[in-house]
C-alpha positions as CSV (number, residue, x, y, z in Angstrom):
1,M,14.9,24.3,-83.4
2,C,15.1,21.3,-85.9
3,I,13.1,18.3,-85.1
4,R,13.6,16.1,-87.7
5,G,15.3,13.0,-86.8
6,S,16.4,14.4,-83.7
7,D,16.1,11.6,-80.4
8,T,17.4,14.4,-78.2
9,A,15.3,16.1,-75.3
10,S,14.4,19.7,-75.2
11,P,14.9,21.8,-71.8
12,L,11.5,22.9,-70.7
13,P,10.8,26.0,-68.9
14,R,9.3,23.9,-66.0
15,K,12.0,22.7,-63.5
16,G,12.7,18.8,-63.9
17,C,11.0,18.4,-67.5
18,T,11.8,17.9,-70.9
19,V,10.2,17.0,-74.3
20,K,11.4,14.3,-76.4
21,L,11.2,15.6,-79.5
22,K,10.9,12.5,-82.3
23,Q,7.9,12.1,-80.1
24,V,6.7,15.7,-80.6
25,E,7.6,14.8,-84.1
26,E,5.2,11.8,-84.3
27,L,2.5,13.7,-82.7
28,V,1.9,16.2,-85.5
29,L,2.6,13.9,-88.4
30,Q,-0.4,11.3,-86.8
31,S,-2.7,14.4,-86.0
32,L,-1.8,15.7,-89.6
33,E,-2.8,12.2,-90.8
34,H,-6.1,12.0,-88.7
35,E,-7.0,15.7,-90.4
36,L,-6.5,14.0,-93.6
37,G,-8.6,11.4,-92.7
38,G,-11.0,13.7,-91.2
39,V,-11.8,15.1,-94.8
40,K,-12.7,11.8,-96.3
41,I,-14.8,11.2,-92.6
42,Y,-17.3,14.2,-93.4
43,T,-16.8,14.2,-96.8
44,T,-18.7,10.6,-97.0
45,A,-20.6,11.1,-93.8
46,L,-22.6,14.3,-95.6
47,T,-23.5,11.6,-98.2
48,C,-25.5,9.6,-94.9
49,V,-26.9,13.0,-93.5
50,Q,-30.7,13.2,-93.5
51,N,-31.4,16.3,-91.0
52,A,-30.8,19.5,-92.8
53,G,-29.8,21.5,-89.6
54,L,-26.8,18.2,-89.0
55,K,-25.8,18.7,-93.2
56,K,-24.9,22.2,-92.9
57,E,-23.4,21.7,-89.6
58,Y,-21.3,18.7,-91.5
59,Q,-20.8,21.1,-94.1
60,K,-19.4,23.5,-92.0
61,Y,-16.6,21.1,-90.0
62,L,-15.7,19.6,-93.4
63,A,-14.6,23.6,-94.4
64,E,-13.0,23.6,-91.4
65,T,-11.2,20.6,-91.1
66,R,-9.6,21.5,-94.4
67,T,-7.8,24.5,-93.1
68,H,-6.8,22.4,-90.1
69,V,-4.5,20.5,-93.0
70,T,-3.4,23.5,-93.9
71,A,-2.3,24.4,-90.2
72,L,-0.4,21.7,-89.4
73,E,1.2,21.8,-93.1
74,T,2.3,24.6,-92.1
75,A,3.7,23.5,-88.7
76,C,5.2,21.1,-90.3
77,A,7.8,23.4,-92.6
78,A,8.2,25.7,-89.6
79,M,9.4,22.6,-87.5
80,D,11.4,21.3,-90.5
81,I,9.1,18.3,-90.3
82,D,8.6,16.5,-93.9
83,P,5.1,16.1,-93.9
84,A,4.6,13.0,-96.2
85,K,7.1,11.2,-93.3
86,E,5.3,7.3,-92.8
87,T,5.5,6.1,-89.6
88,P,3.8,3.0,-88.0
89,G,2.1,5.2,-85.6
90,R,0.8,7.6,-88.9
91,A,-0.2,3.9,-90.6
92,I,-2.7,2.9,-87.8
93,V,-4.3,6.7,-87.5
94,R,-4.9,6.3,-91.2
95,H,-6.3,2.6,-91.2
96,N,-8.7,3.9,-88.4
97,G,-10.2,6.5,-90.6
98,A,-10.3,4.5,-93.5
99,A,-12.5,1.6,-91.2
100,L,-14.4,4.9,-90.4
101,V,-15.3,6.0,-94.0
102,E,-15.9,1.8,-95.0
103,A,-18.0,1.5,-92.0
104,M,-20.6,4.7,-93.4
105,K,-20.2,3.3,-96.4
106,M,-21.8,-0.4,-95.5
107,A,-24.3,1.6,-93.9
108,L,-25.4,3.5,-96.9
109,A,-25.4,-0.2,-98.6
110,A,-27.3,-1.4,-96.4
111,G,-30.6,0.7,-97.5
112,D,-31.8,2.2,-94.3
113,P,-30.9,6.1,-94.6
114,V,-32.1,6.4,-90.3
115,G,-29.9,3.5,-89.9
116,A,-27.2,5.1,-92.4
117,E,-27.5,9.1,-90.3
118,L,-26.7,7.5,-87.0
119,V,-23.6,5.7,-87.9
120,A,-22.3,8.5,-89.4
121,C,-22.8,10.4,-86.3
122,E,-20.9,7.8,-84.7
123,C,-17.8,7.9,-86.5
124,V,-18.2,11.5,-86.4
125,V,-17.6,11.6,-82.7
126,L,-15.5,9.1,-83.1
127,A,-12.9,10.7,-85.2
128,E,-13.4,14.3,-83.0
129,T,-12.6,12.7,-80.0
130,K,-9.4,11.8,-80.7
131,D,-8.7,14.9,-82.7
132,H,-9.9,17.0,-79.8
133,A,-7.0,14.7,-77.9
134,D,-4.3,15.4,-80.7
135,W,-4.8,19.4,-80.5
136,E,-4.7,19.2,-76.8
137,L,-1.4,17.3,-76.6
138,L,-0.3,20.1,-79.3
139,S,-1.5,23.0,-77.2
140,K,0.5,21.3,-74.6
141,C,3.9,20.9,-76.5
142,A,3.7,24.4,-77.6
143,E,3.4,25.4,-74.0
144,H,6.8,23.4,-73.4
145,L,9.0,23.8,-76.6
146,K,11.2,26.8,-77.9
147,G,11.6,28.8,-80.9
148,P,10.3,28.4,-83.7
149,A,8.6,25.5,-83.1
150,A,6.9,26.7,-80.1
151,A,5.5,29.8,-82.3
152,A,4.3,27.6,-85.4
153,L,2.5,25.0,-83.0
154,K,1.2,28.2,-80.8
155,K,0.0,29.6,-83.6
156,A,-1.6,26.2,-85.6
157,C,-3.9,25.3,-81.6
158,D,-4.4,29.5,-81.5
159,T,-6.4,29.2,-85.2
160,V,-8.1,25.5,-84.3
161,E,-8.6,25.0,-80.7
162,D,-12.4,26.8,-80.8
163,Q,-13.4,24.6,-83.7
164,E,-12.4,21.5,-82.3
165,D,-14.2,22.1,-78.8
166,E,-17.2,22.8,-81.4
167,H,-16.8,19.7,-83.2
168,V,-16.5,17.4,-80.9
169,Y,-19.2,18.6,-78.1
170,H,-21.8,19.9,-81.1
171,S,-21.3,16.4,-82.7
172,K,-22.0,14.0,-79.6
173,G,-25.0,15.9,-78.9
174,W,-26.4,15.9,-82.4
175,C,-25.4,12.4,-82.4
176,R,-27.4,11.5,-78.8
177,E,-31.0,13.3,-80.1
178,L,-30.7,12.2,-83.4
179,W,-30.5,8.4,-81.9
180,I,-33.4,9.4,-79.2
181,Q,-35.4,10.6,-82.2
182,S,-34.9,6.8,-83.8
183,L,-36.0,5.5,-80.8
184,G,-39.6,7.3,-80.5
185,M,-39.0,9.4,-78.4
186,T,-39.0,13.1,-78.0
187,A,-35.8,14.8,-79.5
188,V,-34.0,18.0,-78.7
189,L,-32.9,19.2,-82.8
190,P,-31.1,20.8,-83.1
191,P,-29.3,19.9,-79.6
192,P,-28.9,22.7,-76.9
193,E,-25.1,21.9,-77.5
194,E,-25.4,23.9,-80.8
195,R,-28.2,26.4,-79.8
196,Q,-25.9,27.2,-77.1
197,H,-22.4,27.3,-78.3
198,V,-20.8,25.0,-76.0
199,K,-17.3,24.7,-76.7
200,T,-16.8,23.6,-72.9
201,A,-17.1,20.1,-71.2
202,I,-18.7,22.3,-68.2
203,G,-20.9,23.9,-71.2
204,A,-21.8,20.2,-73.2
205,A,-23.0,18.8,-69.5
206,R,-25.1,21.9,-68.6
207,A,-26.5,21.5,-72.5
208,E,-27.4,17.9,-71.6
209,Q,-29.2,18.8,-68.3
210,A,-30.9,21.4,-70.5
211,S,-32.2,18.8,-73.3
212,E,-33.6,16.6,-70.3
213,K,-36.0,19.6,-69.5
214,E,-37.0,20.4,-73.1
215,R,-38.4,17.1,-73.7
């Protein structure tokens, strides 16, 4: 199935539904741009990190984000999408990612290492929240498309899904606990999300509850 430049709708397996192929292409391109920005975000965040455990975590996430870029570029090739194609939405994604990088650089320039680490944590959480949402949508597209496009997206999502769950939930845990530490309260580090290998919203909620019992 060719998606490039298509405004047509593709019949879905589910009765009464259609997929807008042009919008699928837009989602793929925005997701690719966001992952490219994610490489820059993690690279910058690593210059802000003080906690050794968090630094190790971000190094792992940076390496995985690079594989996410490759997965989406491979999907683009299978779906006949030009991975370099520019769209207004893609430009906005790039702008937002660059703003997060700039925020971390501003925090570093302020000369407060603790503050810069917190800003980096917040920027990562913002980026990973968007990233997680993108991959959830891509997974839905994979369920409803047919042929090579469906297979390409499914392969990418199967590769990335667990990693993205870990990125968003663990990053939130680190951000919460480092903020608590900065406030002079008892922090649980590494956060329960990491120690319990949380990869679901329910697991994250339970981990946060567990952190309160450990203080």
